[in-house]
ChimeraX commands (.cxc) that place a marker at each C-alpha (Angstrom):
marker #1 position 0.00,0.00,0.00 radius 0.5
marker #1 position 1.30,3.43,-0.97 radius 0.5
marker #1 position 1.16,6.21,1.66 radius 0.5
marker #1 position 1.33,9.80,0.42 radius 0.5
marker #1 position 1.09,13.18,2.12 radius 0.5
marker #1 position -1.44,15.76,0.94 radius 0.5
marker #1 position -3.52,16.00,-2.20 radius 0.5
marker #1 position -0.67,15.43,-4.62 radius 0.5
marker #1 position 0.35,12.36,-6.55 radius 0.5
marker #1 position 3.67,11.23,-8.08 radius 0.5
marker #1 position 1.76,9.80,-11.03 radius 0.5
marker #1 position -1.51,10.23,-12.86 radius 0.5
marker #1 position -2.98,6.82,-12.20 radius 0.5
marker #1 position -6.78,7.18,-12.29 radius 0.5
marker #1 position -8.31,6.52,-8.89 radius 0.5
marker #1 position -11.42,5.11,-7.27 radius 0.5
marker #1 position -11.46,7.34,-4.23 radius 0.5
marker #1 position -13.13,7.64,-0.85 radius 0.5
marker #1 position -12.80,10.34,1.82 radius 0.5
marker #1 position -13.31,10.30,5.57 radius 0.5
marker #1 position -11.87,10.02,9.06 radius 0.5
marker #1 position -12.37,6.23,9.28 radius 0.5
marker #1 position -11.85,6.22,13.04 radius 0.5
marker #1 position -11.90,2.58,14.14 radius 0.5
marker #1 position -12.24,1.24,10.58 radius 0.5
marker #1 position -15.44,-0.49,11.73 radius 0.5
marker #1 position -17.75,-2.73,9.69 radius 0.5
marker #1 position -19.44,0.27,8.09 radius 0.5
marker #1 position -16.09,1.56,6.87 radius 0.5
marker #1 position -15.11,-1.93,5.74 radius 0.5
marker #1 position -18.31,-2.28,3.70 radius 0.5
marker #1 position -17.60,1.06,2.01 radius 0.5
marker #1 position -14.05,0.01,1.16 radius 0.5
marker #1 position -15.34,-3.28,-0.25 radius 0.5
marker #1 position -17.73,-1.38,-2.52 radius 0.5
marker #1 position -14.86,0.89,-3.56 radius 0.5
marker #1 position -12.76,-2.11,-4.54 radius 0.5
marker #1 position -15.61,-3.57,-6.60 radius 0.5
marker #1 position -16.02,-0.28,-8.46 radius 0.5
marker #1 position -12.27,-0.04,-9.01 radius 0.5
marker #1 position -12.08,-3.51,-10.54 radius 0.5
marker #1 position -14.98,-2.77,-12.88 radius 0.5
marker #1 position -13.31,0.46,-14.05 radius 0.5
marker #1 position -9.66,-0.70,-13.85 radius 0.5
marker #1 position -8.78,1.97,-11.28 radius 0.5
marker #1 position -6.46,2.13,-8.27 radius 0.5
marker #1 position -8.24,2.28,-4.89 radius 0.5
marker #1 position -7.39,5.24,-2.66 radius 0.5
marker #1 position -8.59,6.89,0.54 radius 0.5
marker #1 position -8.11,10.41,1.84 radius 0.5
marker #1 position -7.83,10.71,5.63 radius 0.5
marker #1 position -7.19,13.71,7.87 radius 0.5
marker #1 position -4.58,14.06,10.61 radius 0.5
marker #1 position -5.37,15.25,13.18 radius 0.5
marker #1 position -9.10,14.57,13.27 radius 0.5
marker #1 position -10.87,17.87,12.38 radius 0.5
marker #1 position -12.62,17.95,15.75 radius 0.5
marker #1 position -9.23,17.70,17.47 radius 0.5
marker #1 position -8.19,20.79,15.51 radius 0.5
marker #1 position -11.30,22.89,16.17 radius 0.5
marker #1 position -12.20,21.82,19.73 radius 0.5
marker #1 position -9.35,19.74,21.19 radius 0.5
marker #1 position -10.86,19.67,24.69 radius 0.5
marker #1 position -14.18,18.36,23.40 radius 0.5
marker #1 position -12.96,16.00,20.67 radius 0.5
marker #1 position -14.00,12.37,21.09 radius 0.5
marker #1 position -11.49,9.77,22.22 radius 0.5
marker #1 position -9.74,8.19,19.26 radius 0.5
marker #1 position -10.43,4.56,18.45 radius 0.5
marker #1 position -7.37,4.23,16.24 radius 0.5
marker #1 position -4.19,6.22,15.84 radius 0.5
marker #1 position -2.84,6.85,12.35 radius 0.5
marker #1 position -0.58,3.79,12.32 radius 0.5
marker #1 position -3.41,1.51,13.41 radius 0.5
marker #1 position -5.70,2.99,10.75 radius 0.5
marker #1 position -3.10,2.48,8.03 radius 0.5
marker #1 position -2.52,-1.11,9.14 radius 0.5
marker #1 position -6.25,-1.78,8.83 radius 0.5
marker #1 position -6.32,-0.22,5.35 radius 0.5
marker #1 position -3.40,-2.35,4.25 radius 0.5
marker #1 position -5.03,-5.54,5.56 radius 0.5
marker #1 position -8.20,-4.66,3.62 radius 0.5
marker #1 position -6.24,-4.34,0.37 radius 0.5
marker #1 position -6.38,-0.59,-0.21 radius 0.5
marker #1 position -3.94,0.54,-2.87 radius 0.5
marker #1 position -3.14,4.08,-1.72 radius 0.5
marker #1 position -3.76,6.43,1.20 radius 0.5
marker #1 position -3.41,10.20,1.10 radius 0.5
marker #1 position -2.84,11.60,4.60 radius 0.5
marker #1 position -3.87,15.26,4.68 radius 0.5
marker #1 position -2.65,17.44,7.51 radius 0.5
marker #1 position -5.70,19.20,8.92 radius 0.5
marker #1 position -4.48,22.71,9.66 radius 0.5
marker #1 position -5.68,26.30,9.34 radius 0.5
marker #1 position -5.17,26.30,5.58 radius 0.5
marker #1 position -7.15,23.12,4.98 radius 0.5
marker #1 position -9.85,24.19,7.43 radius 0.5
marker #1 position -10.50,27.31,5.34 radius 0.5
marker #1 position -10.32,25.60,1.95 radius 0.5
marker #1 position -13.67,25.92,0.21 radius 0.5
marker #1 position -15.55,22.76,-0.69 radius 0.5
marker #1 position -15.28,23.63,-4.39 radius 0.5
marker #1 position -11.47,24.05,-4.21 radius 0.5
marker #1 position -11.16,20.78,-2.30 radius 0.5
marker #1 position -13.15,18.92,-4.95 radius 0.5
marker #1 position -11.16,20.57,-7.72 radius 0.5
marker #1 position -7.97,19.17,-6.15 radius 0.5
marker #1 position -9.47,15.68,-6.06 radius 0.5
marker #1 position -10.37,15.68,-9.70 radius 0.5
marker #1 position -7.34,17.49,-11.09 radius 0.5
marker #1 position -4.44,16.70,-8.75 radius 0.5
marker #1 position -5.37,13.09,-7.99 radius 0.5
marker #1 position -7.07,12.06,-11.23 radius 0.5
marker #1 position -10.10,10.74,-9.36 radius 0.5
marker #1 position -12.49,9.00,-11.77 radius 0.5
marker #1 position -14.88,7.43,-9.25 radius 0.5
marker #1 position -15.71,8.79,-5.79 radius 0.5
marker #1 position -17.61,6.90,-3.10 radius 0.5
marker #1 position -18.54,8.53,0.21 radius 0.5
marker #1 position -20.76,7.81,3.19 radius 0.5
marker #1 position -24.22,9.32,3.02 radius 0.5
marker #1 position -23.49,11.73,5.90 radius 0.5
marker #1 position -20.06,12.99,4.81 radius 0.5
marker #1 position -19.55,16.79,4.83 radius 0.5
marker #1 position -16.35,18.66,3.99 radius 0.5
marker #1 position -14.80,22.01,3.14 radius 0.5
marker #1 position -14.90,25.37,4.92 radius 0.5
marker #1 position -17.86,25.47,7.36 radius 0.5
marker #1 position -18.74,21.93,6.16 radius 0.5
marker #1 position -20.14,23.47,3.01 radius 0.5
marker #1 position -19.54,20.47,0.78 radius 0.5
marker #1 position -21.81,17.45,0.42 radius 0.5
marker #1 position -22.72,14.66,-1.98 radius 0.5
marker #1 position -24.74,16.97,-4.25 radius 0.5
marker #1 position -21.78,19.30,-4.80 radius 0.5
marker #1 position -19.40,16.41,-5.40 radius 0.5
marker #1 position -21.80,14.96,-7.95 radius 0.5
marker #1 position -22.40,18.27,-9.72 radius 0.5
marker #1 position -18.69,19.02,-10.11 radius 0.5
marker #1 position -18.01,15.38,-10.96 radius 0.5
marker #1 position -20.37,15.53,-13.91 radius 0.5
marker #1 position -18.40,18.47,-15.26 radius 0.5
marker #1 position -15.15,16.45,-14.99 radius 0.5
marker #1 position -16.52,13.09,-16.16 radius 0.5
marker #1 position -16.28,11.59,-12.66 radius 0.5
marker #1 position -18.87,9.18,-11.28 radius 0.5
marker #1 position -19.91,9.96,-7.70 radius 0.5
marker #1 position -21.81,7.52,-5.48 radius 0.5
marker #1 position -22.91,7.53,-1.86 radius 0.5
marker #1 position -23.32,4.54,0.39 radius 0.5
marker #1 position -26.01,4.15,3.01 radius 0.5
marker #1 position -25.17,3.39,6.61 radius 0.5
marker #1 position -24.56,-0.22,7.59 radius 0.5
marker #1 position -27.03,-1.50,10.20 radius 0.5
marker #1 position -26.70,-4.28,12.73 radius 0.5
marker #1 position -29.89,-5.34,14.52 radius 0.5
marker #1 position -31.44,-2.12,13.24 radius 0.5
marker #1 position -28.69,0.07,14.72 radius 0.5
marker #1 position -26.36,2.16,12.57 radius 0.5
marker #1 position -22.74,1.11,12.97 radius 0.5
marker #1 position -20.66,4.18,13.71 radius 0.5
marker #1 position -17.49,5.28,15.45 radius 0.5
marker #1 position -19.69,6.93,18.08 radius 0.5
marker #1 position -21.46,3.61,18.70 radius 0.5
marker #1 position -18.14,1.82,19.16 radius 0.5
marker #1 position -16.99,4.48,21.64 radius 0.5
marker #1 position -20.21,4.15,23.61 radius 0.5
marker #1 position -19.84,0.37,23.80 radius 0.5
marker #1 position -16.23,0.65,24.97 radius 0.5
marker #1 position -17.07,3.33,27.53 radius 0.5
marker #1 position -19.73,1.02,28.95 radius 0.5
marker #1 position -17.26,-1.89,29.06 radius 0.5
marker #1 position -19.27,-3.82,26.47 radius 0.5
marker #1 position -16.35,-5.32,24.55 radius 0.5
marker #1 position -18.61,-7.91,22.94 radius 0.5
marker #1 position -20.72,-5.23,21.27 radius 0.5
marker #1 position -17.65,-3.22,20.25 radius 0.5
marker #1 position -16.23,-6.37,18.65 radius 0.5
marker #1 position -19.46,-6.90,16.71 radius 0.5
marker #1 position -19.29,-3.36,15.34 radius 0.5
marker #1 position -15.57,-3.57,14.53 radius 0.5
marker #1 position -15.50,-7.11,13.17 radius 0.5
marker #1 position -12.48,-7.78,15.39 radius 0.5
marker #1 position -11.46,-7.25,19.02 radius 0.5
marker #1 position -10.84,-3.65,19.97 radius 0.5
marker #1 position -7.09,-3.11,20.24 radius 0.5
marker #1 position -4.52,-0.49,21.18 radius 0.5
marker #1 position -0.97,-0.60,19.86 radius 0.5
marker #1 position 2.24,1.18,20.69 radius 0.5
marker #1 position 5.85,0.82,21.72 radius 0.5
marker #1 position 6.86,-0.46,25.15 radius 0.5
marker #1 position 8.35,2.32,27.28 radius 0.5
marker #1 position 10.20,2.39,30.57 radius 0.5
marker #1 position 7.88,3.08,33.49 radius 0.5
marker #1 position 8.43,3.49,37.22 radius 0.5
marker #1 position 8.81,-0.29,37.71 radius 0.5
marker #1 position 5.97,-0.38,40.29 radius 0.5
marker #1 position 4.58,-3.60,38.82 radius 0.5
marker #1 position 7.99,-5.25,38.96 radius 0.5
marker #1 position 8.37,-4.33,42.63 radius 0.5
marker #1 position 4.95,-5.86,43.35 radius 0.5
marker #1 position 5.85,-9.10,41.57 radius 0.5
marker #1 position 3.77,-8.37,38.48 radius 0.5
marker #1 position 6.03,-6.71,35.88 radius 0.5
marker #1 position 4.22,-4.84,33.13 radius 0.5
marker #1 position 4.87,-3.62,29.62 radius 0.5
marker #1 position 3.87,0.06,29.57 radius 0.5
marker #1 position 2.40,1.82,26.54 radius 0.5
marker #1 position 1.99,5.59,26.90 radius 0.5
marker #1 position -0.75,7.37,24.98 radius 0.5
marker #1 position 0.10,10.07,22.47 radius 0.5
marker #1 position -3.37,11.48,23.11 radius 0.5
marker #1 position -4.74,12.32,26.54 radius 0.5
marker #1 position -7.93,10.29,26.28 radius 0.5
marker #1 position -8.74,6.64,25.77 radius 0.5
marker #1 position -12.15,5.28,24.79 radius 0.5
marker #1 position -12.21,2.83,27.71 radius 0.5
marker #1 position -10.68,2.32,31.15 radius 0.5
marker #1 position -10.40,-0.40,33.74 radius 0.5
marker #1 position -8.80,-3.82,34.05 radius 0.5
marker #1 position -9.11,-6.26,31.16 radius 0.5
marker #1 position -8.33,-9.72,29.90 radius 0.5
marker #1 position -6.07,-9.24,26.88 radius 0.5
marker #1 position -4.22,-11.07,24.15 radius 0.5
marker #1 position -0.98,-9.39,23.12 radius 0.5
marker #1 position 0.73,-9.57,19.73 radius 0.5
marker #1 position 4.44,-8.75,20.04 radius 0.5
marker #1 position 6.42,-7.36,17.14 radius 0.5
marker #1 position 7.93,-10.38,15.41 radius 0.5
marker #1 position 4.89,-12.63,15.68 radius 0.5
marker #1 position 4.73,-13.92,19.27 radius 0.5
marker #1 position 1.28,-13.95,20.91 radius 0.5
marker #1 position 0.74,-14.04,24.69 radius 0.5
marker #1 position -2.17,-13.94,27.10 radius 0.5
marker #1 position -2.32,-11.45,29.92 radius 0.5
marker #1 position -4.19,-8.92,31.99 radius 0.5
marker #1 position -4.03,-5.17,31.45 radius 0.5
marker #1 position -4.84,-2.01,33.36 radius 0.5
marker #1 position -5.78,1.09,31.40 radius 0.5
marker #1 position -6.13,4.30,33.37 radius 0.5
marker #1 position -4.42,6.98,35.44 radius 0.5
marker #1 position -3.13,4.72,38.29 radius 0.5
marker #1 position -4.70,6.65,41.20 radius 0.5
marker #1 position -3.06,4.46,43.86 radius 0.5
marker #1 position 0.50,5.35,42.80 radius 0.5
marker #1 position 0.12,8.70,41.00 radius 0.5
marker #1 position -1.61,12.03,41.51 radius 0.5
marker #1 position -3.09,13.54,38.34 radius 0.5
marker #1 position -1.44,10.87,36.23 radius 0.5
marker #1 position -1.81,10.59,32.47 radius 0.5
marker #1 position -3.51,7.54,30.97 radius 0.5
marker #1 position -1.20,4.59,30.51 radius 0.5
marker #1 position -1.73,1.02,29.39 radius 0.5
marker #1 position 0.06,-1.50,31.63 radius 0.5
marker #1 position 0.10,-5.10,30.43 radius 0.5
marker #1 position 1.17,-8.08,32.54 radius 0.5
marker #1 position 1.92,-11.13,30.40 radius 0.5
marker #1 position 1.50,-14.57,31.95 radius 0.5
marker #1 position 4.67,-16.67,32.36 radius 0.5
marker #1 position 6.79,-14.14,30.49 radius 0.5
marker #1 position 10.24,-12.83,31.43 radius 0.5
marker #1 position 11.72,-11.35,28.23 radius 0.5
marker #1 position 12.92,-7.76,27.82 radius 0.5
marker #1 position 10.72,-6.08,25.21 radius 0.5
marker #1 position 11.45,-2.37,25.71 radius 0.5
marker #1 position 11.04,-0.56,22.40 radius 0.5
marker #1 position 9.06,-3.40,20.86 radius 0.5
marker #1 position 5.74,-2.64,19.20 radius 0.5
marker #1 position 2.75,-4.39,20.77 radius 0.5
marker #1 position -0.88,-4.78,19.74 radius 0.5
marker #1 position -3.12,-5.37,22.72 radius 0.5
marker #1 position -6.50,-6.98,21.98 radius 0.5
marker #1 position -9.12,-6.27,24.66 radius 0.5
marker #1 position -11.24,-9.40,25.19 radius 0.5
marker #1 position -13.15,-9.00,28.45 radius 0.5
marker #1 position -13.52,-6.36,31.16 radius 0.5
marker #1 position -12.83,-7.55,34.71 radius 0.5
marker #1 position -13.50,-4.37,36.67 radius 0.5
marker #1 position -13.27,-0.58,36.80 radius 0.5
marker #1 position -10.11,1.21,37.85 radius 0.5
marker #1 position -9.93,1.66,41.64 radius 0.5
marker #1 position -7.88,3.59,44.18 radius 0.5
marker #1 position -6.52,1.36,46.93 radius 0.5
marker #1 position -5.39,2.24,50.43 radius 0.5
marker #1 position -1.85,1.12,49.72 radius 0.5
marker #1 position 0.44,-1.14,47.71 radius 0.5
marker #1 position -0.41,-4.25,49.74 radius 0.5
marker #1 position -4.12,-4.08,48.90 radius 0.5
marker #1 position -3.24,-3.23,45.30 radius 0.5
marker #1 position -1.02,-6.30,45.07 radius 0.5
marker #1 position -3.76,-8.53,46.46 radius 0.5
marker #1 position -6.21,-7.21,43.86 radius 0.5
marker #1 position -3.72,-7.73,41.03 radius 0.5
marker #1 position -3.37,-11.36,42.13 radius 0.5
marker #1 position -7.14,-11.77,41.93 radius 0.5
marker #1 position -7.21,-10.07,38.53 radius 0.5
marker #1 position -4.58,-12.47,37.19 radius 0.5
marker #1 position -6.48,-15.46,38.56 radius 0.5
marker #1 position -9.77,-14.28,37.05 radius 0.5
marker #1 position -8.12,-13.59,33.68 radius 0.5
marker #1 position -6.59,-17.07,33.55 radius 0.5
marker #1 position -9.97,-18.55,34.43 radius 0.5
marker #1 position -11.56,-16.58,31.61 radius 0.5
marker #1 position -9.08,-17.97,29.08 radius 0.5
marker #1 position -9.80,-21.52,30.26 radius 0.5
marker #1 position -13.54,-21.02,29.99 radius 0.5
marker #1 position -14.04,-18.55,27.12 radius 0.5
marker #1 position -10.65,-17.83,25.58 radius 0.5
marker #1 position -10.94,-20.11,22.58 radius 0.5
marker link #1:1,2 radius 0.2
marker link #1:2,3 radius 0.2
marker link #1:3,4 radius 0.2
marker link #1:4,5 radius 0.2
marker link #1:5,6 radius 0.2
marker link #1:6,7 radius 0.2
marker link #1:7,8 radius 0.2
marker link #1:8,9 radius 0.2
marker link #1:9,10 radius 0.2
marker link #1:10,11 radius 0.2
marker link #1:11,12 radius 0.2
marker link #1:12,13 radius 0.2
marker link #1:13,14 radius 0.2
marker link #1:14,15 radius 0.2
marker link #1:15,16 radius 0.2
marker link #1:16,17 radius 0.2
marker link #1:17,18 radius 0.2
marker link #1:18,19 radius 0.2
marker link #1:19,20 radius 0.2
marker link #1:20,21 radius 0.2
marker link #1:21,22 radius 0.2
marker link #1:22,23 radius 0.2
marker link #1:23,24 radius 0.2
marker link #1:24,25 radius 0.2
marker link #1:25,26 radius 0.2
marker link #1:26,27 radius 0.2
marker link #1:27,28 radius 0.2
marker link #1:28,29 radius 0.2
marker link #1:29,30 radius 0.2
marker link #1:30,31 radius 0.2
marker link #1:31,32 radius 0.2
marker link #1:32,33 radius 0.2
marker link #1:33,34 radius 0.2
marker link #1:34,35 radius 0.2
marker link #1:35,36 radius 0.2
marker link #1:36,37 radius 0.2
marker link #1:37,38 radius 0.2
marker link #1:38,39 radius 0.2
marker link #1:39,40 radius 0.2
marker link #1:40,41 radius 0.2
marker link #1:41,42 radius 0.2
marker link #1:42,43 radius 0.2
marker link #1:43,44 radius 0.2
marker link #1:44,45 radius 0.2
marker link #1:45,46 radius 0.2
marker link #1:46,47 radius 0.2
marker link #1:47,48 radius 0.2
marker link #1:48,49 radius 0.2
marker link #1:49,50 radius 0.2
marker link #1:50,51 radius 0.2
marker link #1:51,52 radius 0.2
marker link #1:52,53 radius 0.2
marker link #1:53,54 radius 0.2
marker link #1:54,55 radius 0.2
marker link #1:55,56 radius 0.2
marker link #1:56,57 radius 0.2
marker link #1:57,58 radius 0.2
marker link #1:58,59 radius 0.2
marker link #1:59,60 radius 0.2
marker link #1:60,61 radius 0.2
marker link #1:61,62 radius 0.2
marker link #1:62,63 radius 0.2
marker link #1:63,64 radius 0.2
marker link #1:64,65 radius 0.2
marker link #1:65,66 radius 0.2
marker link #1:66,67 radius 0.2
marker link #1:67,68 radius 0.2
marker link #1:68,69 radius 0.2
marker link #1:69,70 radius 0.2
marker link #1:70,71 radius 0.2
marker link #1:71,72 radius 0.2
marker link #1:72,73 radius 0.2
marker link #1:73,74 radius 0.2
marker link #1:74,75 radius 0.2
marker link #1:75,76 radius 0.2
marker link #1:76,77 radius 0.2
marker link #1:77,78 radius 0.2
marker link #1:78,79 radius 0.2
marker link #1:79,80 radius 0.2
marker link #1:80,81 radius 0.2
marker link #1:81,82 radius 0.2
marker link #1:82,83 radius 0.2
marker link #1:83,84 radius 0.2
marker link #1:84,85 radius 0.2
marker link #1:85,86 radius 0.2
marker link #1:86,87 radius 0.2
marker link #1:87,88 radius 0.2
marker link #1:88,89 radius 0.2
marker link #1:89,90 radius 0.2
marker link #1:90,91 radius 0.2
marker link #1:91,92 radius 0.2
marker link #1:92,93 radius 0.2
marker link #1:93,94 radius 0.2
marker link #1:94,95 radius 0.2
marker link #1:95,96 radius 0.2
marker link #1:96,97 radius 0.2
marker link #1:97,98 radius 0.2
marker link #1:98,99 radius 0.2
marker link #1:99,100 radius 0.2
marker link #1:100,101 radius 0.2
marker link #1:101,102 radius 0.2
marker link #1:102,103 radius 0.2
marker link #1:103,104 radius 0.2
marker link #1:104,105 radius 0.2
marker link #1:105,106 radius 0.2
marker link #1:106,107 radius 0.2
marker link #1:107,108 radius 0.2
marker link #1:108,109 radius 0.2
marker link #1:109,110 radius 0.2
marker link #1:110,111 radius 0.2
marker link #1:111,112 radius 0.2
marker link #1:112,113 radius 0.2
marker link #1:113,114 radius 0.2
marker link #1:114,115 radius 0.2
marker link #1:115,116 radius 0.2
marker link #1:116,117 radius 0.2
marker link #1:117,118 radius 0.2
marker link #1:118,119 radius 0.2
marker link #1:119,120 radius 0.2
marker link #1:120,121 radius 0.2
marker link #1:121,122 radius 0.2
marker link #1:122,123 radius 0.2
marker link #1:123,124 radius 0.2
marker link #1:124,125 radius 0.2
marker link #1:125,126 radius 0.2
marker link #1:126,127 radius 0.2
marker link #1:127,128 radius 0.2
marker link #1:128,129 radius 0.2
marker link #1:129,130 radius 0.2
marker link #1:130,131 radius 0.2
marker link #1:131,132 radius 0.2
marker link #1:132,133 radius 0.2
marker link #1:133,134 radius 0.2
marker link #1:134,135 radius 0.2
marker link #1:135,136 radius 0.2
marker link #1:136,137 radius 0.2
marker link #1:137,138 radius 0.2
marker link #1:138,139 radius 0.2
marker link #1:139,140 radius 0.2
marker link #1:140,141 radius 0.2
marker link #1:141,142 radius 0.2
marker link #1:142,143 radius 0.2
marker link #1:143,144 radius 0.2
marker link #1:144,145 radius 0.2
marker link #1:145,146 radius 0.2
marker link #1:146,147 radius 0.2
marker link #1:147,148 radius 0.2
marker link #1:148,149 radius 0.2
marker link #1:149,150 radius 0.2
marker link #1:150,151 radius 0.2
marker link #1:151,152 radius 0.2
marker link #1:152,153 radius 0.2
marker link #1:153,154 radius 0.2
marker link #1:154,155 radius 0.2
marker link #1:155,156 radius 0.2
marker link #1:156,157 radius 0.2
marker link #1:157,158 radius 0.2
marker link #1:158,159 radius 0.2
marker link #1:159,160 radius 0.2
marker link #1:160,161 radius 0.2
marker link #1:161,162 radius 0.2
marker link #1:162,163 radius 0.2
marker link #1:163,164 radius 0.2
marker link #1:164,165 radius 0.2
marker link #1:165,166 radius 0.2
marker link #1:166,167 radius 0.2
marker link #1:167,168 radius 0.2
marker link #1:168,169 radius 0.2
marker link #1:169,170 radius 0.2
marker link #1:170,171 radius 0.2
marker link #1:171,172 radius 0.2
marker link #1:172,173 radius 0.2
marker link #1:173,174 radius 0.2
marker link #1:174,175 radius 0.2
marker link #1:175,176 radius 0.2
marker link #1:176,177 radius 0.2
marker link #1:177,178 radius 0.2
marker link #1:178,179 radius 0.2
marker link #1:179,180 radius 0.2
marker link #1:180,181 radius 0.2
marker link #1:181,182 radius 0.2
marker link #1:182,183 radius 0.2
marker link #1:183,184 radius 0.2
marker link #1:184,185 radius 0.2
marker link #1:185,186 radius 0.2
marker link #1:186,187 radius 0.2
marker link #1:187,188 radius 0.2
marker link #1:188,189 radius 0.2
marker link #1:189,190 radius 0.2
marker link #1:190,191 radius 0.2
marker link #1:191,192 radius 0.2
marker link #1:192,193 radius 0.2
marker link #1:193,194 radius 0.2
marker link #1:194,195 radius 0.2
marker link #1:195,196 radius 0.2
marker link #1:196,197 radius 0.2
marker link #1:197,198 radius 0.2
marker link #1:198,199 radius 0.2
marker link #1:199,200 radius 0.2
marker link #1:200,201 radius 0.2
marker link #1:201,202 radius 0.2
marker link #1:202,203 radius 0.2
marker link #1:203,204 radius 0.2
marker link #1:204,205 radius 0.2
marker link #1:205,206 radius 0.2
marker link #1:206,207 radius 0.2
marker link #1:207,208 radius 0.2
marker link #1:208,209 radius 0.2
marker link #1:209,210 radius 0.2
marker link #1:210,211 radius 0.2
marker link #1:211,212 radius 0.2
marker link #1:212,213 radius 0.2
marker link #1:213,214 radius 0.2
marker link #1:214,215 radius 0.2
marker link #1:215,216 radius 0.2
marker link #1:216,217 radius 0.2
marker link #1:217,218 radius 0.2
marker link #1:218,219 radius 0.2
marker link #1:219,220 radius 0.2
marker link #1:220,221 radius 0.2
marker link #1:221,222 radius 0.2
marker link #1:222,223 radius 0.2
marker link #1:223,224 radius 0.2
marker link #1:224,225 radius 0.2
marker link #1:225,226 radius 0.2
marker link #1:226,227 radius 0.2
marker link #1:227,228 radius 0.2
marker link #1:228,229 radius 0.2
marker link #1:229,230 radius 0.2
marker link #1:230,231 radius 0.2
marker link #1:231,232 radius 0.2
marker link #1:232,233 radius 0.2
marker link #1:233,234 radius 0.2
marker link #1:234,235 radius 0.2
marker link #1:235,236 radius 0.2
marker link #1:236,237 radius 0.2
marker link #1:237,238 radius 0.2
marker link #1:238,239 radius 0.2
marker link #1:239,240 radius 0.2
marker link #1:240,241 radius 0.2
marker link #1:241,242 radius 0.2
marker link #1:242,243 radius 0.2
marker link #1:243,244 radius 0.2
marker link #1:244,245 radius 0.2
marker link #1:245,246 radius 0.2
marker link #1:246,247 radius 0.2
marker link #1:247,248 radius 0.2
marker link #1:248,249 radius 0.2
marker link #1:249,250 radius 0.2
marker link #1:250,251 radius 0.2
marker link #1:251,252 radius 0.2
marker link #1:252,253 radius 0.2
marker link #1:253,254 radius 0.2
marker link #1:254,255 radius 0.2
marker link #1:255,256 radius 0.2
marker link #1:256,257 radius 0.2
marker link #1:257,258 radius 0.2
marker link #1:258,259 radius 0.2
marker link #1:259,260 radius 0.2
marker link #1:260,261 radius 0.2
marker link #1:261,262 radius 0.2
marker link #1:262,263 radius 0.2
marker link #1:263,264 radius 0.2
marker link #1:264,265 radius 0.2
marker link #1:265,266 radius 0.2
marker link #1:266,267 radius 0.2
marker link #1:267,268 radius 0.2
marker link #1:268,269 radius 0.2
marker link #1:269,270 radius 0.2
marker link #1:270,271 radius 0.2
marker link #1:271,272 radius 0.2
marker link #1:272,273 radius 0.2
marker link #1:273,274 radius 0.2
marker link #1:274,275 radius 0.2
marker link #1:275,276 radius 0.2
marker link #1:276,277 radius 0.2
marker link #1:277,278 radius 0.2
marker link #1:278,279 radius 0.2
marker link #1:279,280 radius 0.2
marker link #1:280,281 radius 0.2
marker link #1:281,282 radius 0.2
marker link #1:282,283 radius 0.2
marker link #1:283,284 radius 0.2
marker link #1:284,285 radius 0.2
marker link #1:285,286 radius 0.2
marker link #1:286,287 radius 0.2
marker link #1:287,288 radius 0.2
marker link #1:288,289 radius 0.2
marker link #1:289,290 radius 0.2
marker link #1:290,291 radius 0.2
marker link #1:291,292 radius 0.2
marker link #1:292,293 radius 0.2
marker link #1:293,294 radius 0.2
marker link #1:294,295 radius 0.2
marker link #1:295,296 radius 0.2
marker link #1:296,297 radius 0.2
marker link #1:297,298 radius 0.2
marker link #1:298,299 radius 0.2
marker link #1:299,300 radius 0.2
marker link #1:300,301 radius 0.2
marker link #1:301,302 radius 0.2
marker link #1:302,303 radius 0.2
marker link #1:303,304 radius 0.2
marker link #1:304,305 radius 0.2
marker link #1:305,306 radius 0.2
marker link #1:306,307 radius 0.2
marker link #1:307,308 radius 0.2
marker link #1:308,309 radius 0.2
view
C-alpha cells in the first residue's frame, strides 16, 4: 500500500477514491471500502482513501474532541489488511480548514485524477462543512467523474458508527464493540520504561503511553498481546491513570503477560481487549493493590480456560 502526504500524486494513475476520518475502521467503513474495490475492478482503477490528521474535531475543539479509536498507524494497518492501494494523509491545519468545498473537490479531480468517488451518506467537507454529496456529484459531472454515496450499515437495526463503538467501549461492552468492529478492539504502541511499580509488586508490566490524553475505555481487562515479530501471549491489562500510585497521572496502558520474562522495551505491541474484569480503583496502599492484582490475574486465567478459545 502506498502512503502519500497531501492532495498530490507522483503519477496520474486514475483513482477510485473515498474520503473520511475512518476512526476505528469499523464494519461500516469496511463495507464502504469493499464497494470501492468492486467499483475499481470494474473500471480498472487504483483504490485510494483520503484521511485527515489530526481529526478535524481535534483541531477545532481539542478539549471536546472524542477519544480516538485508532491512531494513524493503526488505521493504516487496517487499510493495508483490507487491500487498499493508496492512502493520502492530509494534515488538517488552518489552511485546509478554510479551503472551500469547491477548491477541495477541484484538487481531487485534477491533482489526484479521481475518476470514481464513493462517500458515506453523511459525509460533509470544506470550509464550514459546506460540501456534500450533491456538490461532489455536480462538479463530478463536469469532470466526467462518477460519484456515489453509500447508506449506513445497520446491525440489529442500529447504525454502525465510530460513536457507537466508543459508547460500547465506555460502557465496558467489549462484545458489542467487537461486533461493530468485526475484530477485538485493540490499542498498539511501543513499550516504554515506566516506574517499575509492577515489577516491585511481583507483576512486571509492559507500559504503553498514549500520544493522546484520552482513551475510549478504562479499567482492568483480559487481553491477548501480539508482540512485534509474531509472538502472541495472554495477559491482563490495566488502562487508566493509576490513582493508587500517581496524583493527576496521564492515561497509561500497563500489560502483565503470563509466564513471560523477556525484555521487550522498544518493541511494538498490539493489545486486543477481550473481556472487562473491573473498573479502575484507588486502593489504600500497595499491599491491597497487590492482592487485587493477584485476583485479577487469577480471574483472567480462568476466563481464558472457559471462554478464551
